[in-house]
N, C-alpha and C positions, 0 to 999 in steps of 0.2 A: 645528363638528360634529366635525372632527379632533382638536381640542383636549379634547373630552369623552372620545373614545376612548384619546387618550395618557393622560389622567388615570387613566381606568378601568384600564388596563393595569398602570399605575406602582402605583396602589393594590392590584392583584392581587398584584403581585410582592411588594409588603411585606406583604401577609396570608400569603402562602405561605411565606415565609422569615424569620425575625429575624434581622437582622445582629447578632453579637457585638459588643460594645462594643469589643474591640481591634482591629477592622475597620472601624469606621465611618468613619475619618478617609480611609482607602483607598478605601472604597466611594463616598463623598460625591465624591471627587476623580475616581473612575471614569465617577460619572454626568454629569459635567460634560464629559466629551470627546465628540469626534465619532466617528462610526464608523471613519473614516480612521484617527484617532489610536488608537483601540482596536486596529484590526487591525496597526498598526504596533508598539503595545505587546506584542500577543500574540507578533511575530516577534521582538521583542527579548528577551523572556522566554523563548521557545523555545530561542533561540541562548544565552543567558547560562547556561541550567541544563541544556541538553542534552536536552530533551523535546520532546514533541508534544502539540499541543491534541487530536489524535485517539488519544492514548494508552490512555484509559480503555476504549476499544472493543477493542482489542488486547489488553489487559491481560485482559479478561473472557474472552478464549478460551484464553489461556495456560495455566491451571489444568487443562484438560481436556486440553491437550497435554503438560503436564507428568506427569499421571497415567498417560497412554500412554507416556510416556518411562521412568518407573518399571517399567511391566509389561514392556516389551520390553528393558529392558536398555540396549541402547546405541542405541535409536531416539531420539537426541536432537532431531534435526532435523525439523521438519513441514513445511518448504517448501523447494522446490528450484528451481534455475534451471537450464533446459536449454540447454547452450551448444553450439553448432555450432562445431566445430573444423575440419572441412573437409569441402567439399561431394562430394568423390570424383570418380569419372569419370562418373557420371549427374547431373551438374548441373542439368539441366533437371526431371527429376523431384523433385529435392530444392527447387528453386524452387518447383514447384508444390505441393508439401507444406507448404513454409512459409508460401506465400500462405494455403494452407487453415487451418493451424494459428493464424497471427497475425490473419487478416483484412486483411491488407494488400494494396496493389495490386502489380501485375506489376513495376513499376520498384522499388519499395521492397523487395519480397521479394528481387529480382536483386541490389539494393545489400547487403542483410543477408548473402546468401549469398556474395556477391564479398568483403566486409569480414571474413569468418571468421579468427579466432574472435569470434563474436558470440553474445549471449544470444537465442535464439528466444522462450522464454517464460520469465517470472520468477514466482517466488512460487507454483508449482503444489504440489499434494500428491504424495505419493511414488507413488501408483499411476498418476495422470497423467503424471507425470514419466517412469515407466516404459514407459508406452504410447507417449508422443511419441518417447522414445529408441528404441524398437523399431521404430515406422514410418520413422524418419528414417534409422536404420541399414539397413532393408530397401530404401530408395530408393538406398543407396550413401554416405551421409554418415557422418561420424565425429562422435559425440556425446559430451559429457561433462556429468556431472550435478554441480551445485556446491550 
């Protein structure tokens, strides 16, 4: 029964996209590989060419960001890292806020604050980064946006 399903899915893939002649040799070699071998091949190709298999999703979002950057002039950056450089005198309040922001436990939040400078939250948009910076500074921390 599983053989029928496998044959059907292989046939469907062949019907969906015809492989160009110049790639038939490569595709036939890939078809012979196990899933583990394919995973290793993907990692090797990513390292070799400095790309990521998830890059197409990221690239889809970039044109919108580029358009915003053109309108704003110097608004090049679309994501920021909120870095805690110092907890200040109200360390307990900062730890509580870091717990709330990161969703980490008390020990992890305390360790993050003690190890400052540390990134509290990475890859956030400008509005969220400014909001987090204001909250943390209000609690007594010193924050830097990168």
